[in-house]
C-alpha positions as CSV (number, residue, x, y, z in Angstrom):
1,M,97.9,117.2,96.0
2,N,101.0,119.3,96.4
3,T,103.9,117.1,97.5
4,S,105.2,119.9,99.6
5,D,102.3,119.1,102.0
6,Q,103.7,115.6,102.5
7,T,106.1,114.2,105.0
8,F,108.3,112.7,102.4
9,D,111.8,114.2,101.9
10,Q,112.9,113.3,98.4
11,T,116.5,114.2,99.2
12,S,116.8,112.1,102.3
13,E,118.3,109.1,100.7
14,H,119.9,110.5,97.6
15,N,123.1,112.3,96.7
16,S,122.2,114.6,93.8
17,N,125.7,114.2,92.3
18,D,125.0,110.6,91.6
19,R,123.7,109.4,88.2
20,L,120.1,108.3,88.7
21,A,119.2,104.7,88.0
22,K,115.8,103.4,86.8
23,T,114.0,100.3,88.0
24,P,112.7,97.8,85.4
25,L,109.2,99.3,86.1
26,F,110.2,102.9,85.2
27,D,108.2,102.9,81.9
28,E,105.1,101.7,83.8
29,H,105.4,104.7,86.2
30,I,105.7,107.1,83.2
31,R,102.7,105.4,81.6
32,L,100.7,105.9,84.8
33,G,101.6,109.6,85.1
34,G,103.9,109.1,88.0
35,K,105.8,112.2,89.2
36,M,109.4,111.1,89.2
37,V,111.9,112.3,91.8
38,P,115.4,111.4,92.9
39,F,115.4,108.8,95.7
40,A,118.3,106.6,96.9
41,G,120.1,107.0,93.5
42,F,117.0,106.1,91.5
43,E,114.2,107.9,89.7
44,M,111.1,106.9,91.7
45,P,107.5,108.0,91.6
46,V,106.7,110.3,94.5
47,Q,103.0,110.2,93.6
48,Y,100.6,109.5,90.7
49,P,97.8,111.7,89.4
50,L,95.4,110.4,92.0
51,G,97.5,112.2,94.6
52,A,99.3,111.1,97.7
53,L,96.4,111.4,100.1
54,K,94.1,109.3,98.0
55,E,96.9,106.7,97.5
56,Y,97.3,106.5,101.2
57,Q,93.5,106.1,101.6
58,A,93.4,103.3,99.1
59,V,95.7,101.3,101.3
60,R,94.1,102.2,104.6
61,D,90.5,102.0,103.5
62,G,90.1,98.4,102.4
63,K,91.6,98.4,98.9
64,A,95.1,97.3,97.8
65,G,98.1,99.4,97.0
66,L,100.9,98.5,94.5
67,F,104.4,99.7,95.3
68,D,107.6,99.5,93.2
69,I,110.3,99.1,95.8
70,S,112.9,97.7,93.5
71,H,115.4,100.3,94.6
72,M,116.0,98.0,97.7
73,G,118.9,95.7,97.6
74,Q,118.9,91.9,97.6
75,V,121.8,89.7,98.7
76,R,122.1,85.9,98.7
77,V,124.2,84.2,101.2
78,K,125.1,80.5,100.6
79,G,127.4,77.9,102.0
80,A,128.0,75.6,104.9
81,G,129.1,78.6,107.0
82,A,126.0,80.7,106.2
83,L,124.4,80.5,109.6
84,A,127.7,81.1,111.5
85,F,128.4,84.1,109.2
86,L,124.9,85.7,109.7
87,Q,125.1,85.1,113.4
88,Y,128.3,87.2,113.4
89,V,127.2,90.0,111.1
90,T,123.6,90.5,112.2
91,T,122.1,91.4,115.6
92,N,119.2,88.9,115.7
93,D,119.4,85.2,116.4
94,V,119.4,83.6,113.0
95,S,119.5,80.1,114.6
96,K,115.8,80.6,115.6
97,L,114.7,80.7,111.9
98,T,113.1,77.8,110.2
99,D,112.9,77.3,106.4
100,G,110.4,79.8,105.0
101,Q,110.7,82.3,107.9
102,V,111.6,85.9,107.8
103,Q,113.4,87.9,110.5
104,Y,113.9,91.6,111.1
105,S,117.5,92.4,112.0
106,A,120.3,94.9,111.7
107,L,123.9,95.2,110.7
108,L,126.1,97.1,113.2
109,N,129.6,98.5,113.1
110,E,132.2,98.0,115.8
111,Q,130.9,101.1,117.6
112,G,127.5,99.4,118.0
113,T,125.7,101.9,115.7
114,F,123.7,101.1,112.6
115,I,125.1,100.2,109.2
116,D,121.6,99.2,108.2
117,D,118.4,97.5,109.2
118,I,117.6,94.4,107.1
119,T,115.3,91.4,106.7
120,T,116.7,87.9,106.6
121,Y,114.9,85.1,104.7
122,R,115.9,81.4,105.5
123,I,115.6,79.4,102.3
124,N,117.4,76.4,103.9
125,K,120.1,75.7,106.4
126,N,122.8,76.7,103.9
127,E,121.1,79.5,102.0
128,Y,119.6,82.8,103.1
129,Y,118.3,85.9,101.3
130,L,118.8,89.4,102.7
131,C,116.8,92.6,101.8
132,I,118.8,95.7,102.5
133,N,118.1,99.5,102.1
134,A,118.7,101.1,98.8
135,A,120.9,103.9,99.9
136,N,123.1,101.4,101.8
137,R,123.4,98.7,99.2
138,H,127.0,99.1,98.2
139,K,128.2,99.8,101.7
140,D,126.3,96.8,103.0
141,V,127.6,94.4,100.4
142,A,131.2,95.6,100.9
143,H,130.8,95.1,104.7
144,L,129.3,91.6,104.2
145,K,132.0,90.5,101.7
146,K,134.8,91.8,104.0
147,H,133.6,89.6,106.9
148,A,132.6,86.6,104.7
149,T,136.3,85.8,104.1
150,R,136.4,84.2,107.6
151,F,133.6,81.8,106.8
152,D,132.7,79.1,104.3
153,V,130.2,81.3,102.5
154,T,129.5,83.2,99.3
155,V,127.8,86.6,99.3
156,S,126.1,87.5,96.0
157,D,124.5,90.9,95.2
158,E,121.4,90.1,93.1
159,S,119.9,93.6,93.3
160,D,120.4,94.5,89.6
161,D,118.6,91.3,88.5
162,T,115.6,91.5,90.9
163,V,112.4,93.6,91.1
164,L,110.7,94.0,94.4
165,I,106.9,94.7,94.4
166,A,104.8,95.3,97.5
167,L,101.1,94.7,97.5
168,Q,99.5,96.1,100.6
169,G,96.0,96.4,101.9
170,H,92.8,94.5,102.8
171,K,92.4,93.2,99.2
172,A,96.0,92.2,98.7
173,Q,95.6,88.5,99.2
174,Q,92.5,88.4,97.0
175,L,94.3,90.1,94.1
176,L,97.5,88.1,94.4
177,Q,95.6,84.8,94.8
178,A,94.2,85.2,91.3
179,L,97.8,84.9,89.9
180,T,98.9,81.7,91.6
181,K,97.7,78.2,92.5
182,T,99.6,78.4,95.8
183,N,97.2,78.9,98.7
184,L,98.3,82.2,100.2
185,D,96.5,81.4,103.4
186,D,99.4,79.1,104.1
187,I,101.9,82.0,104.2
188,A,101.7,83.4,107.7
189,Y,103.0,86.7,108.9
190,Y,106.8,87.0,108.5
191,R,106.8,83.8,106.4
192,F,107.4,83.3,102.7
193,A,107.1,80.8,99.9
194,I,108.8,80.4,96.6
195,I,106.0,80.1,94.1
196,Q,105.2,80.3,90.4
197,L,104.1,83.8,89.4
198,G,104.0,84.7,85.7
199,D,106.8,83.0,83.9
200,A,109.1,82.5,86.8
201,N,109.5,81.6,90.4
202,A,109.1,84.4,93.0
203,I,109.8,84.8,96.7
204,V,106.5,85.9,98.2
205,S,106.5,87.0,101.8
206,R,103.7,88.2,104.1
207,T,105.6,91.3,105.1
208,G,105.4,95.0,104.5
209,Y,105.9,98.6,105.6
210,T,102.4,99.9,105.9
211,G,100.7,98.3,108.9
212,E,98.2,96.6,106.6
213,D,98.1,92.9,105.5
214,G,100.0,92.3,102.3
215,F,102.9,90.8,100.5
216,E,106.3,91.6,99.1
217,I,107.2,89.9,95.9
218,Y,110.8,89.3,94.7
219,T,110.9,88.4,91.0
220,P,113.4,88.4,88.1
221,N,113.5,91.6,86.1
222,D,111.9,90.2,82.9
223,N,108.9,88.9,84.9
224,A,108.1,92.1,86.7
225,I,106.0,94.0,84.2
226,A,103.6,91.0,83.8
227,I,103.0,90.8,87.5
228,W,102.7,94.6,88.0
229,S,100.3,94.9,85.1
230,A,98.2,91.9,86.2
231,L,97.8,93.4,89.7
232,E,97.1,96.9,88.4
233,N,94.5,95.6,85.9
234,S,92.8,93.7,88.7
235,G,92.3,96.8,90.8
236,A,95.5,97.5,92.8
237,I,96.2,101.2,93.1
238,P,99.8,102.3,92.3
239,I,101.3,104.1,95.3
240,G,104.2,106.6,95.4
241,L,106.9,107.3,97.9
242,A,104.9,110.1,99.6
243,A,102.0,107.9,100.6
244,R,104.4,105.1,101.5
245,D,106.1,107.4,104.0
246,M,102.8,108.5,105.4
247,L,101.8,104.8,106.0
248,R,105.1,103.8,107.7
249,T,105.2,106.9,109.9
250,E,101.7,106.3,111.2
251,M,102.9,102.9,112.3
252,G,106.1,104.2,113.9
253,Y,108.3,102.0,111.7
254,A,112.0,103.0,111.7
255,L,113.6,104.4,108.6
256,Y,117.3,104.4,108.0
257,G,118.6,107.9,107.9
258,H,115.8,109.0,110.2
259,E,115.2,106.9,113.4
260,I,118.3,104.7,112.8
261,H,121.7,105.8,111.5
262,D,125.4,105.5,112.4
263,Q,125.1,107.7,115.5
264,V,122.6,105.6,117.5
265,T,122.7,102.1,118.8
266,P,119.7,99.7,119.1
267,I,119.3,100.9,122.7
268,E,118.4,104.4,121.6
269,A,116.4,103.2,118.6
270,K,114.3,100.8,120.8
271,L,115.5,97.9,118.7
272,M,117.0,95.7,121.5
273,W,114.2,93.3,120.7
274,I,116.1,92.4,117.5
275,T,119.5,92.5,119.3
276,K,120.2,89.2,121.0
277,L,123.1,89.8,123.4
278,D,122.9,86.2,124.6
279,K,123.4,84.5,121.2
280,G,127.2,84.8,121.2
281,D,129.6,87.2,119.7
282,F,128.6,89.5,116.8
283,I,129.8,92.8,115.4
284,G,129.0,95.7,117.7
285,R,127.9,93.5,120.6
286,A,130.6,94.7,123.0
287,A,129.8,98.4,122.2
288,V,126.1,97.8,122.7
289,E,126.7,96.2,126.1
290,Q,128.9,99.1,127.1
291,R,126.2,101.6,126.1
292,K,123.7,99.6,128.1
293,R,125.9,99.9,131.2
294,E,126.5,103.6,130.6
295,G,123.0,104.5,129.7
296,K,121.5,105.7,126.4
297,K,122.6,109.0,124.9
298,L,119.1,109.8,123.4
299,S,115.6,108.6,124.0
300,M,113.1,108.0,121.2
301,I,109.6,109.2,121.9
302,A,106.3,109.5,120.1
303,L,104.4,112.8,120.2
304,K,100.9,113.9,119.2
305,L,100.3,117.6,118.6
306,T,97.5,119.2,120.7
307,G,97.5,122.3,118.6
308,R,97.5,122.9,114.8
309,G,100.6,122.3,112.7
310,I,102.5,119.6,110.8
311,P,105.7,118.4,112.4
312,R,108.6,117.7,110.0
313,E,112.0,116.0,110.1
314,H,114.6,118.1,112.0
315,Y,112.0,120.4,113.7
316,K,113.1,121.2,117.2
317,V,111.5,119.6,120.2
318,V,111.5,122.1,123.1
319,S,110.7,122.3,126.8
320,G,110.1,125.9,127.7
321,D,112.9,127.9,126.1
322,K,115.3,124.9,125.8
323,T,115.8,122.7,122.8
324,V,115.8,119.2,124.1
325,G,115.6,117.1,120.9
326,E,114.7,116.8,117.2
327,V,111.9,115.3,115.1
328,T,113.1,112.3,113.0
329,S,109.8,111.7,111.2
330,G,106.5,113.7,111.3
331,M,103.3,114.2,109.4
332,H,99.6,115.1,109.6
333,S,97.9,111.8,110.3
334,P,94.6,111.5,108.4
335,L,93.3,108.8,110.8
336,T,94.1,110.7,114.0
337,S,93.3,114.1,112.5
338,C,96.4,115.7,114.1
339,G,100.1,116.1,113.7
340,V,102.2,113.1,114.9
341,A,106.0,112.8,115.3
342,I,108.8,110.4,116.2
343,A,111.6,112.3,117.9
344,Y,114.9,111.8,119.8
345,V,115.2,113.8,123.0
346,E,117.7,114.1,125.8
347,P,117.0,111.1,128.2
348,E,116.0,113.3,131.1
349,Y,113.1,114.6,129.1
350,T,111.8,111.2,128.2
351,A,108.9,111.3,130.7
352,S,108.3,115.1,130.4
353,D,104.7,116.1,130.0
354,V,105.6,119.6,128.9
355,L,107.0,119.3,125.4
356,A,106.4,121.2,122.2
357,I,107.5,121.1,118.6
358,E,108.8,124.3,117.1
359,I,106.9,124.9,113.8
360,R,107.6,128.1,111.8
361,G,108.8,129.9,114.9
362,K,105.9,128.8,117.1
363,A,106.1,126.2,119.9
364,V,103.1,123.9,119.3
365,L,102.3,121.8,122.4
366,A,102.5,118.0,122.1
367,E,101.6,115.2,124.3
368,R,103.4,111.9,124.8
369,T,101.9,108.9,123.2
370,S,103.0,105.5,121.8
371,T,103.4,103.9,118.4
372,P,101.7,102.8,116.3
373,F,99.7,106.0,116.1
374,V,96.9,104.0,114.5
375,R,95.9,100.4,114.8
376,S,97.9,97.8,112.9
377,N,96.0,95.6,110.6
378,V,98.7,93.1,109.8
379,R,97.6,89.5,109.8
380,K,99.4,87.6,112.6
């Protein structure tokens, strides 16, 4: 399938002037015939010979997809001041976490806009593990280390030593269970365990970015190929960036650089549910409170085309002759058989029933809807 037909923008997280890095699974992607493209400073597979649509279908239709997401960053936070530090630098309430629990959260700047969205893993009361976005890794680590000086804590960037593999889809647990004696039924949604996989311990969490049941596996570099190969040989289908983006867009999951960035606050991004204003002071709190008083600058909405066309990032949202917003993520959804989009519009048009997306010079009518665009199959 021609990648130009996909929603994935291979330049969205990459500066072409940077030297491209390779994940420890790079040779596996080449062996499998992966089409490599620049992404977040790495050479990553956008698709394999099967094609992006069939890869997408493998995850949605009851099989299991295998993703190399090692471009993501991993940071370990340790010390007696770890909780106080994370309460200050993240938006969510870390004190609510118990050992083995994962939390979706964000890093804000003093203006209350996004530095990044992250996940926080509580290993114990003095040790946490953060997963951060690839394109933001060095910025995030610098930000964390800057503020760590006020706390009894160490911040260690473990990204270069860690491979992150996602296994997503109905058969994910069955395939992974064959590799471990740990009962994976005991790992609930947004929970994790440190278990033996291959020749090393791995953090295995029931999390993902697809809307399907599955796991994310953090393992040392030299253990990665064995795990990847075992899962592939047992029937997991390698999945590239294009299909991954299709899966996350259908679920309406936010992506840094699209729905969230340094020009919007959690209020605009509909992420106040991970922003706990009552937990005490944290970076950006005052600015978010001020934005809440003043009112949001933009409104995020979900749209479903009623005519033919495929909405893309940056396409204009129009009301009559007026441009009122812009698409942040869009695609043709195979399950809904129509074009779907997430967009920011001017607040006064949030409830408008007369909106369209401009596609190749033509305004294609769209109706308001909600996300996810398709049913979630995550196991909760």
